[in-house]
N, C-alpha and C positions, 0 to 999 in steps of 0.2 A: 334593452340590449345589453347594457352594462351589467345589470343584475344577472342576466343569463350567462354572460362571459365569466363573471365572478363565480357563479355556481359551477360552471364547467371547469374552471381553473382549480377550484378548491375541492373538487371531487377526488375520492380515493383512486379511481381509475386513472385520472389525469396524473396524479402524483406518481403512480407506478409506471406509467408510460414515460414520464419525464425522467424518472430514475433509470429506466432502461435506455432511454435516449442519451443520457449523460454517460452511461457506460460505453455505448457505441461511439459517442463523440470522442471518448478518450483513446480509442483504438489508433487513430493516426499519430498520437503521441508516442506510440510504441513502434510504429512502422517507419516513421521519418525521424531523422536526428533533430533535436531541439536546441535552439540557441542558448537557452538558459543552462542546459547541461553541458554542451560541447559546441561552442560557436565555431571552432576551427573545422569540425566535421561538416557543419552546415555550409561554411564557405567553400569547402572542397566539393561538396555535393552540387552546389550551384555552378561551380566551375566545370564539373564533369557532365552536368545535365543543364546546359544553358536555356533550353526551350521549356522543358517540363518544369525545371526548377523555378523559373520565373513565375509561372502560373501557380505552382504550389506555394511560393512565397506570398503571392497576392492573396491566396486563400488562407494564409496564416497557418499553413501546415507545419511550419518550423517553430511556431509559437502557439501551439494548440491550447495550452492551459491558461494562456492570457489572451486568447483570441476573442473577438466580439461574439462570435456564434457560440463558443463554449461558455462564455460568461453569461450570455442570454439564457441558455438552458439552465445554468447554475442558479441564476436569480429567479427564474420562473419556478424551478423546483423548490427553492427556499420559500417563495411566496405561497406556492400551492400547499406545501407541508404546514406552514403556519396557519393558513386559512382553513385547512382540513382538521388540524389537531385541536385548535381552540374551541370550535363549537362541539366537537365530539367529546372533548374533555368535560365541557359544561354539561352535556347530556349524560355522560357517564356518572358524574358526581350527583346529578339529580336522580339517576336510577339507583345509586347506592343508598340515597336517603329515602326513597319511596318504597312503599310496601309492594310485595309481589302482586301480579295481576289478580283481579277478582276471580272467584271460583266459577267455572262454567256451570250452566244449568244441567247439561248432560255430558257425560264423559265419553259417550259412544262415538263422538266425532273426533276424539283425540287419537293420535297415531298409536299410542299404547294405553290400554286401560284394562281394568279388571275389578273384581270385588272379592271380599272375604266375609264369611259368616262367622262371627266370633263365638256364638254359643252352639257350634256344631258338636257332634258326638265326640270328635277327637279333641275338644278343648280340655285343657288341664286346669283352667281357672274359670271362675264365674264370669259370665259375660258382663262387661262394663256398660254403663249408660253411654249415649252418644257423646256427651260433653267430655266425659272422662276418656273415652276412646280417642277423641280428637286430640286431647292434651298429650296422651301417651304417644300417639302417632307423630305429633310435633316433635317430641323428644327423640323419637327414632330418626326423623328426618334431620334433626340437628347432628346426630351421630354420623349421618351420611353426608355431612358438610353442606347441608342446605340452610339457607336463611329462611326462617318461617314467620308466618303471621296468622294467628288464629282469629277467625271472624265468625260472627253469628253464634257465639258460645251459649247464649241464653235462649236459643230457638230449638226447634225440634230437629233441625238438620244443620248442626254446626259443621264447620269445615276449617281446613288449614291450607294456606297457599305457601308454596316453597319455591325457592329459586337458588341456583348455584351456577358457577362458571363465570363470575365477574372478572376473574383473572384473565380470561380470554380477551376481553375488550381492554383491560388494563395493560396486558402485554402488547396488544396492537398499538395502543397509544404510546407506550414506552418505546416501541420500535420506531415510530414516526418522530417522536420527540427526540430520540437519540440521533436520528438522521439529521435533524436540524442542528443538533450539537456537533455532529461530524462536519457539516457544512461550515458552521461558524469556526470550528477549530482549523479547518483547512484555510478559511479566509484569514484567520489570524496569522497562520504560518506564512501565507503568501504576502501579507502586508508587512509584517515585522521581522520575518526571517531573512536569511541570506544563504548563499552557497558560493563557495570559491574553490579554485584549484591552485595547487602549489607543487612544484617539483623541487625536491631537496636531494642534494648529493651527499654521500657519506662524509661526515665531518663538518657539514654545514648546518645552519639553523634557520629558523623562521620565527618571526614575531607577528602576532595577530594584529596587523594594521593594514589598512587599505593598500598602502604602497608595497606591501610585501607579497601580495597575491599576483599570480600569473594571469588569472582571469577571475572576475568577481561579478556575481549577479545578485543585487540587493532586492528586497521586497519594495513594494510601492511606498511604504511609510517607514522604510529603514532609517535608523539614526546611527551614524558612525560612532557615537558615544556609547552605544550599547555593546560594542565589541569587547569580549572578555580579554583582558590583557595577559594572555599566556604566551609562552615561548617554547619552541620545540628544537631539539638538536638530534639529528640522525647519527647515532654512534656507529651502527653497523647494520648491514642488511644481508641476510643469508637466504639463499634459495636452495632447496633440496630437490634434486631430480631423481627420477626412477633409474636405478642401475641394476635392478634384479630381474625384471621380466623383459623378455625380448620384444614382445608385442607392443609394450608401452615404454620402451627404453628412451630415456631422454625427456620424458614428459615431467612437468613440475609436480611435486607432491606437497610442498609446503613453502610458504613465504613468511619470513620472520624479520621484522624491523625492530631493533633495540634502540629506544629513544630516551633522551633525557627531557623531562617535562617540568616546567615551572608554571604553575597555575596563575600566579600573580607575582608582582615584584617583591612583595613582603613575605612570600612563602618560600621554603627551601625547595630546591630541585630534587626530583626523584626519578629513578629509572623505571621505565614502563615498556611493555612489549606490545607491538601493533601487528595484527595479523588480518588476513582476509576474513571478512564477516565477523571480526572481533575488534570493533573500533575503540579508540580511546575517547572517553568522555571527560570534558573539561568545562565545568560550570555551565552545563546545558548545551555546549557545543560538542559535536562529534567529529572525530577525525578518522576517515576511512582510507584504507590502502586500496587503490584502484589500478595501479600500474607500476612497472619497474623496468629497468634497463641498465645499460652500461654507459659510463661517462669517461672516455679517455682523457687523461690529463695532458694538455697540449701546451707547448711554448713556441711562440712565433717571434722571430727576430727579423727586423726590417733590413734594408740595404745598408743602413748606417751602423748595424750591429746592436741597436737598442731593442729591448723587449717591447714588442708591440701588443702582445697578448700572452697571457699565462693563466691557466686554470682548467678545471674540468669542463668538458663539452658534452652535454647529454645527447645521446643518439636515439633515434626512433626505431624500435624493433618492427620488423615487417613479417617475420615468420616464427615458427616454433623453435628454430635454431638460433634465434636472436640475431639474425642478419639485420643490421640496422643502418639506416641512412644517417649521415652526419654532415653538418654545415659549420664551417669555422670562418669567422669574420674578424679581421684585424684592421679596423678603421684608423688606428693611430700609427700605422706603419708609414715610413717615408722611403723614397720620395712619392710612392704611390700606395694606395690602400691595397691590401691583399685579401683574397677570399679563397676558400677551399671547399670543395664539395665531393662527396664520395660515399663509401660505405665501410662499416666496421664489422669484422668477423670474429666472434669469440674463439672459435676453433676453425682456422682456415685450412682448407685442403685445395691443392692445385692439381687440376687434371692434366692430361697429356697435351692439351692445346694451350696450357699456360693460364687457363681461367681459374680464378679462385672462387670458392663457394664455402658457405658455412655448413658444418656437419654436426655440431653439438652446441648446446646452449651454455655449457660451462667454458670458462676461458682457459682451455688447454693450450691453444696456440693462437693468441690474439694477434690481429693484423689490421692495419688501416690501409685502405686503398683510396687515394685522393687524386683529384685534378685541381690545379692551382690557377688562379686568375689575378690580374692586377688592373687597377683603374679606379673608377668612382663607384663605390658600393651603394650609393644613393641614400646614405644615412644622414646626410647633413642638411637636406632640404625640408625636414620635418614630416615627410611622408611615412606613415607607419609601415614597417617591414616585419615579416615573420622571421624569427630567429632560426626556423627550421627550413628556410628556403633561401636560395641565392639567385638573384636576378642577374644573369650573365649577358644581358642585351648590350650593355655599354662597357663590358669588360673584355680584356684581352687575355687569351688563354696562354699559360706558360707551360703546363704539363698536361698530358692526357694520353690515354692508350692509343688514340688515333694520331698522335704526333710522334716525331722521330725520337724524342727523348723518353717517351713512354710516361706512364703515370707514376705517382708517388706510392711506394709500398714501404710501410713502416711497421716494425715490431717494437715492443716496449724497450726503451733505452736507446733507440736509434734516432739519428738526425739526418735530414735530407736538406742539401743546399739547393736553393732555387736557381734556375738559369738566370743569366744576365746579371748576376750579383745582386738580386733583389731580396735576399735574405735567406732564412732557413726555417724549418719546422721540425720540432722534436716531439716524439711520443714518450713522455716521461713516465707515466704510470696509468693504472686502470682502476677506476672506482665504479661503484654501483649508485644508482639513484632510485628514488621512489616517487611516484605520483600520488598526491594526497587529494582527497575530496573533503573539504571542511564545510560542514553544514550546521546551521542553527535554525531550529524550527520550534518556536514557542507554542505551537498548537498541537504538537505530536502527542503529548500526554493526554490532552483533552480528546484528541481523535481516538486514542487507544481506549480511554474510559467509555466514551460514547459508542464506539463500535462494539465494545463488549456488552454494553447495555442494550444496544440494538439487537445483538444476537440473543441475549437473554429474553427480551421482549418477543422476538420472533418464535423462540422455542415455546414460551408460555402460550402464545396465541395459537400455536399448532397443536399442542398436547391438551389444551383445556377445551372443554365443551360447555356450551351454555344450555342449561336445561331448566325446565319448570315442572313442578309436580303439585297436584292437588289431591287431597284426601277429604272425603265427606262421609259423615256418619249419620245413620238414620235407624230408627227402631220400628220394627213391624211385629204385630201380634203373632204371626206364624213363625218367622225365622229369627226373631230377636234383633240384636244389633248387627247391622251390615255396614261394612266399610267399603266405599267405592274409591278407587284411585285412578288417576290418569296422568300421563306424562306428555310433554311437548318439548321439542328441541328447537333452538334458534338456528335454522339452516339445516344442512344435511348432517345427520348423526347416525351412522350405522350401528353404534353401540347403544342406541336408545332401548332396544329390546332387552339387552342384557341388564341395563339399568332398571327396567321394569321388573325383571325377574329377581334382581337383588332386593328391590324394595318389597316385593311380595314375600320373599323369603324372610326378610327382617320383620315384617309385620306378623307373619304366621308364626315365626319362632318366638316372638315376644308373648303371644297369647296361647302358644301351644297348639296352633291349628295347622293341620296338614293341608297344603294347597290342593285344591281339587282339580286345577287345570293351569295351563300356562297362561300368561297375560295375553289378552287378545290384541291383535295388530290390525289397525285400520288399513285396508288396501284401497288405495285411491284409483279412480278410473285410469289415470295416467300411468299407474304402475302395472295394471293388468287390463288390457282392452276388453276382456271378456266380462269384466265386472263393471257395471255402470254405477252402482251405488251400494253402500253398506251402512 
């Protein structure tokens, strides 16, 4: 039973089925958000879909590429490929060293066969003896890129066996060996690589250390000591929107982040440009631009007049006009902690009912609309809280559109005094921010090399045909020297007839003989039901 299971697992059919199954198993990784790529989106999905999300999480649909079932397919495919490639490589090397198969007794049973009389009336040179004719035929086969073996040279019927198309099996083995290399490269990347996300506001910087990331997903064998000690500073971020065509007016055309990069502490800083699909490479680590938005610069003073919070607050864009949600927390304010939640409009437009909405992604008329709260923000008990959400369950609302005082509306440079003398909030300035995806994959070069080799091997296996040819010479008193030839293909080969014609033309041209007929084709009963045998 174990031998049977091993034979089934290491068969080429099983390897192809597992490869297809691996591709199908990767589909959920594109349909559902993945924790490694964006854990916040997964958390939100579970919150929005509590029933189905729970079952999907149990089935590891949010961790597809590290799931038990995906890893099982991965390991089975790896084992199948190794068990398939090793014995086939051994057999292929043995075939390369061995001589072509022995010459058949009769060529009439071969799919393509024929004969040439060398001393016919159309011959331009004297007819050679059988041994010489076979040696000359072997030279012709070599020119046609056959590997030849002359046998029975000292007999009355010498012959030559020839074989070509070994690159077909070599390409097949290269393809499957390269697949093993791709799997190993992917495993190396998953074990020793990492991926992290970082949000940087204009004028701020980032140092490649674990504490500097907003979120970080290390590989299973990741070592923090392997982090490249580089530093980034976002000097300026520019977005160019379409202002020429009415149908696509306001759509983004280009994103450009101008950054100062220092690859290591002992190297000088240099200015570099980061664009979408044009990452910055630093010592094997790639920095990608994956998002952007606005960060209003806010100053919050508490009821005692002290600065409780000051700095840029990134907002989360929700539409193409960059209408963004924003949360501001001031846990250091006295006598009570202050919190603000609302939305930011780069270009605010107010309708007839007094409702504000965003009309353009450029900051032509920036405005903040906020509600304010005071109380315990829940940040002192050690419970993790999202910086983009404000839990108002235990807070008391100060301002709001549904209250008598209305909500807070601020434009750059304006200050709003909170009710009950609880402080103030000022909209000082407006900056942009970028969201960066920082990845390190030590297996990506190997994956590129092996995938290229796999493609090369696949092409070789598809365009190369495995063929065998035999030529036998004999002398008769009536006709003189006669050359018989036959061809056989390994598998289906629709071009075998053309190959037989080419061989006959090469032989006839060498001895100056005009072919009397086309090569004969053996028609099998399965090919024509009217023919039983030939």
